[in-house]
N, C-alpha and C positions, 0 to 999 in steps of 0.2 A: 504494500500500500504506500503510495507516494506521499511525502510530506509537503509537496509543492501545492501552493494555493491554486485553485481553479482560476483560469483567466477570466477577466471581466468580459461579459458578453458584448459583442460588437454592436454599437448603436448604428442603425441604418442611416445613411447620409441624409435622406429626406427628413427623418425624425430629428436628427441632429440640427439641421438647418432651421426647422420649425421651433425647436426648443431654444435655440440661440436667439431667434427673433423675439420670442416671448420674454426671455431673460433681459433683453435690451430695454424693455419697457419698465423694468423694476427699478426701485430707488437705488439699489446697490450698483447699478450700471450707470447712474447719472449723479455722481457725487457733487459736481459743481452746481447743477441745478438744485439739488437738495439743500446744499449749503446756503444758496441764495434764499430759498424759502424759509429755512430756519432762521436766517438773519433778520427776516421780516417778523419773526415771532410767530410763525404759522406752521401747522402740520402740513406735510405733503398729502396729496390725495390718497395715496395708499396707506399712509399712517392713519388717516381718518377712517378708512374702511376697516383697517385692522382693529382700531379702538372701538368701533361701533358694534361689530358682529361677534357673536359667541365664537370661541376658537374652533377652527376646522369646519366651519359651516358655510363659508362664502363661496359662491359660484360666480365667476366673472363672465360677462358677456362682452364681446367686441374688443378684446384686449389688443388685437393686432390691427384694428381699423385705422386707416391712414387718412390724412387730409386729402381732399379732392385734388389739390395742386401739390404734388409730391415735393416740389422744390422749396416749399415753405419751411424755413427753420431747419433744425437738425434733430428734431424730436423723432423717436422711433415709432410713435403712434400719436393719433389725435388726442386732444386734451380733455378726455372724459373717462373716468373710471366708474363702472357701474356693475350691478349684479344683484343677486338675491342670496340671503342667508338667514340666520336666526338671531334675533335680538331677545335675550331673556327667554329663549325657547320658542319664540313666535317668528314665523316667516315674514320678512320685510324686504322690500326693494330699496336700494339706495343708489344715488347718483352723486358724484362730486366732480366738479370741474377742476382741472389741474392747472393751477396758476403758473406752473413752470413751463407749460406748453403754450406759447403765444398768449400769455396773460389770461389763461382760462377762457378765451374767447369761444363763442358759439359758431360752429361751422356746419356746412351741410352734412358732413359725416357724423358729427356727434349729435346733430338733430335726429338723424335716422336711427342712431343708437337709442336715444331717449324714446323715440316713437315705438321702437321695438319693445323696449322694457315696459312702457305704459300699457301696451297690448297684453303683455303677460300679466302685469299687475291687475288689470281689469278682469281678465279671465279667471284669475285665481283669488281675487279679492284680497290682495296683499297690500298692507300699508306701505306708504312711500315716504322716504326721507331724502330730501334734496339739500345737498351741502353746497352753498353758493360762494363763489369767489371768482369774479370776472367782470368784464366790461361789455357784455353783449356780443353782437354779431362781429365776426372777423371780417374786417373791411376788405381784405385781399381776396376773400371768397364770397363776398356778399352777393354778387351778381352771377356767380357760377351756376350753370344749369344743373340743378340738383333735384328737380321735381318739386312736388308740393310738400312743404314743411307742415306737419300736423301737430307738432309738439304742444303748442299752447292750447289748442282746442281739445286735444286729448286729455291734457291735465285738467282742464275745466270740466270735462265730462266725468272725471273721477271724483269731483267735488260732491260730498255727501254719500259717496259709495264706499270709499276707503279713507282712513285717516291719512292726511298729507301734512308733513312737517317740513319747513324750510329752516335751515341753520345758516345765518349770515356770518361769514368770517372774512373780514377784509372788504374790499370794494365790490359792490354788486349793482350794476347798472344795466339799463335797457332790457335785453331778453331775460337776464337773470332776475331783474326786478319784477318783470311780468310773471315769471314763475312763482316768485315769492308771494305776489299779490293774490294768486289763486289758491294758496295753501290755507289749510285750516288754522295753522298757528305758525308764527314767525318768531324764531328765537335768535337773538343777535348778540354778539360780543360787543362790548362798549365802544371799541375803536372801529367798528364796521361803518361802512357808508352805503347808502342806497339811493337810487334815483331812477326815474323813468328814462333818463338819458344822461350820459356821462359828460364831464366837463368839456371835452373837445367839441362835441356837437352843440352843447349849450353856448359855448363861446362863438361858434360859427353862426348859429341861428339867431342869437339874441344879443351878442356882444358882451355878455356877462363873463368876466374872467374869474372863475371860482375854482378853488381846490375841491377835491371830493368831500373833505371835512366841512367845507362851507356850504356845499350844495345839498348834502344829504346826511347830516350827522344823526346818530341814534338819539341824542337828547331831543331833537325835533320830532323824529318819527315816533318816539315813545309818547310824546305829548299829544300828537294828533291822531294816534291810534293806528298807525300803519303796522306796527309790530306789537306782539303780545308780551314778550319777555326780553329783558336785557340782562345779560350775565357777564361775568368777569372775563372768561376765556373759553377756549374750545372744549376743555375738559368739562367745565360747568355746562356748556351748551349741550354736549352729548348726554350728560346726566339728566338734563331737563327734557331732552327729546325722549329718552327712555321712559322717564316718569310720565310724560304726556301720553305716550302710547299705552302705558299700563292701564289707564282708565277704560280703554276700548278693546283690549285684547285679553285673552285668557292666559296670562303669564303664570309662571310657576307659583305654587302656593305661597302667598305672602306670610310674613310672621303674624302671630295673633295680634289683633288690634288692641291698642292701649288708649284708654279714655282718660281725660282730665277729670278732676272733681267738678261736678255739675252744679253744686250749690251756689257758686257765685252768680249764676244766671238769674237768680231770684232778685238780685238788686242791681243788675247791669242796665236796665232800662228805667230812666227816671220817670216818676209819675207826672212831673211837670213837663207838659208837651213842648215847652220852649227850650228845654235843656237838651243839649246834644250828647251823643256818646259814639264810640267807635264800634260799628257793627262787626268789624273784622274780628274783634275780640270774642264776640258771641260765636262766630263761625269757628274760631280756633278751639273753643271749649266743646262745641257740638261734635266736631269732626275727630276722627282717629288722629292721634298725635303724629305729626310729620306727614300727613296725607294731603294737605291743602296746596293747590296750585292756582294762584290768583292770576287771571288773564287781564291784560291791559289796565294795570292798577292806576296809571297816571292819566288815563283817558276816560271821559265820562264818569268823573269821580262821584257823582250823585248816586252811583250804583256800584256795588262790588259784585263781580262775577267770578266764580271759581269752580274748580273741580276738586272733589275730595272723596273720602270714604267715611261712612258711618257704620261702625261695627263690621268693617270689611266690605260693605256694599258701595260701589262707586256711584256718585250722584253729582249732578250739577246744581250749583247754588246761585240764586239771584237775591241780593240783599240791598235794600235801600240804605244809603249812608247819610245819616242826619248831620254828619260833620261838614257836609258840603251842600249848601242851598237848602238846608233843613230836610234833605231827602227828596225834594221835588225833582221830577224826572225831566231833564232838558233834552235837546236834540242829540247831543253826544251820548247821553245816557240811553236814549231810545235806540240809537244805532247799536250800542253795546248790548243792550237787552235783546234785540232781535237776533243778532248774530249768535248770542249764547244759546238762545232757545233753539235756533236752527242747528247749531253744532250738536247739542245734546240729543235732539230729536233724530238727527241723521244717524247717530250711532247708539240709539236706544238707551240713553241714560235718563233715569227719572230726574225730575226737576223739583228742587226745594225752594220755595219762595219764603223769604223773611221780610214781611211787609211793615214798613213804617214810613209812610209818605203822605204829604199834604196834597198830592196829585201831580199833574204835569205842570211844569213851570209856566208862569204867565208874565205878561208885560211885553213891551216893544222889542227888547232884545230877543225874547223867545220867538216872537213872530218873525223877526228878521232871520232867524236860524231855520226857517221852514219847519217849525215844530209840528204844525198841523199834519204835514206829510210823515215826518219821522215818527211821531207818536202813533199814527195809524199803522205803521209797519209793525209795531209790537203786536197788535191784534192780528195782523195777517200771519205773522210767524206763529202765534199761539193757535190760530185756527187750523194750521197745517200740522200741528204737533199731535202725536198720538201716544206719547210716553206718559207714564204716571206723573201726576202733579200733586205735590204735598204742600199745603199752605199753612203758614204759622203767622198770625197777626201779632206783631210785637207791640205796636202802639197805634199810631195814626193810620187809618184806612179811609182815605178821603178821595172822592172824585173818580175820574177815569183812570188816574194813576193806580188807585187801589183795584179798579176793575181789571187792569192788566196784571197786577201783582198777586195773582192767585185767588181772585174773588170766587164766590160761589157760581158765578156765571160760567166759569171755566170747568165746572163739574169736577173739582179736585177729588182725588182719592182720600185725602185727609184735609180737613178744614177746621183748624182749631185756633184759639187765641190765648195769649197770656193775660193775666189780670189787668195789665195796663192798656189793653186793646180798646179803641174807641172808633166809631164809625160816623160817616157823614157824606152827603153828596158833595160837600165842599168843606173847607175849614169852618168849624162851628161859629167862630166869631164873625166871619164873613157872612154866614147864613143869617145870624141874628141881625146884623146891620141891614140886611135886605128885608127880611120878614118883618122886623119891628122898626122900620125906618120912621114911620109916623110917630110912634111912641117915643123914640129917641129924640126926634127933632122937637117934640113938644116939651121936653124936659126944661125946667126953668134955668138950670145952670149946668156947668160941666160936671160937677160932682154928682148930681142926680143922674145925669146921662150915663156916667161910668157905673153907678150903682145899678141902674136898669140893665145895662149891657152885661155886667158881671152876673147878675141874677138870672137873666135869660140864657146866657151861655151855660151856667151851672145846671139849669133845668134841662137843656138840650143834651148836655154831656151825660147827665144821669140816665136819660132815656136811651142813649146810644152807646153805652158801655158794652164791653165784651160780655160781661156777666148778664146783662139784660138780653143781649142777642142770644146767648146760650139758653136762657130761660124760655125764650120764644122759639127755640130750635132753629135759629138762623145761623148758628155755628154748631159743629159737631160737639164741641166741648170747650170749656176754659180749663187750661191745664197748669200745673205747677211748672214753671220754666225749667226746673231741675229735672223734670221727667221727659223733656222734649226729645233728647237723644234716644232714650229707651223706646218711646212710642214710635219715633221715626224708624228706628232699627227693626222693631218687630213688624211694622207694616212692610218695610222693604223685603224682609225675609219671607213674607207671605205672597208677594207679587209674583205672577207667572213669569218665566223667562221669555224674552222676546223671541218671536218666530224668525227663522232664517229668511233673509230677503233675497230676491233674485236681482233686484236693481236698487238704485238709490231712491230714498224717499223724496228728497228735495235738495237742490244745490245749496251750498252755504254762501250767503251773500258776502262778497269780499269786504264790504264795509263793516 
């Protein structure tokens, strides 16, 4: 028996050629380009893919795809890495533009790659993560005969069918911005920039000479509602994307839920309706610890919208914020409201309303914001929703704002109030001023007028408390605030599982 090792089997020439071509696309073969990307403080496209997917689950599509014009640059393949793998055990499609290849620009080749992946995602109902860094169309190939690009319309057709996440890391302009705008949620690093067109085209078309940071900084986009979440870096962005998907997919069994002490809820809502409080603290106590993901916190601040879990059950929360405009719903809040309802309805998440609102905002500023139209959109979104609705009246339930915030007209599956709940077609003081105008005007002096108004308001308030509504069975019950979590959790546990869907319920309004 020979001690000599068996010779390595010969690799066929064609296989060797193919493997060498594929290896040339990897980071190890491109140290200079990788070093430039790291110097910018960014991961490479392949590092992003490796960080996103569970080990040994990624299947790449189009690794060898070349630019239409082969003489462009020295890259061994066009600038897009994409494929499917598992994220926390769930199948997910992912795309990331490669900034080291011609600035991550969009070409006919990588448009066709995305189109191909979108078809597979739609067929298999796979969530999509789009990692963006680039400046839109590649000018050198912009007019190349590449057939019809369907990327943008295909992505729009996925809206409401599968969860779509965009991560912004660095500059994202033109086509990349269009993709981001179609996503369910946009997560951005603080130093990212975003715009419908990049600085060169803006300079050419308008004469404005702006840097990317001047044109589309995250501080501006966060304020106007373009993006949902701003994070420190790519690691945090990836963690947030995983967390977002977990509300809509059957991830591995999570740890047992941990609840905070519920007794502070008994005193968190002041009995004085003029006193404000932070409704986010109520949500923090109701939800499982560490489970809250608030979306667009700096936009539409009259309303807090979040995803969370209550005793392990995922749920969407809409809560009026008395810290801003006394909780009156303005145009931004209406847009935020409608989008959150559509998001939760699309992916079969129950909705929990925490109502404390004097109604929709009034006055000239409100009218100039087209609130008539924006407020009506909340009702259109609600009318299309078929997920369970759970309503808790914390305090004020006035006007059409209350009508949208989980009123009995919506036929909620749970309709309860806290002892501080009070109801009215409008603010009670305003109603008294209208109904008792003659009596008030006949008062001999200001002190008497105030006494009459205070007495009438007290009378109306007594007739319209949550307790009186419950006695007339206009509410299911008045509950101890400390029991809210338990009641909601028990009801969620009894609700039937949503039926599998063949198509989307409704597209999610980008606004």
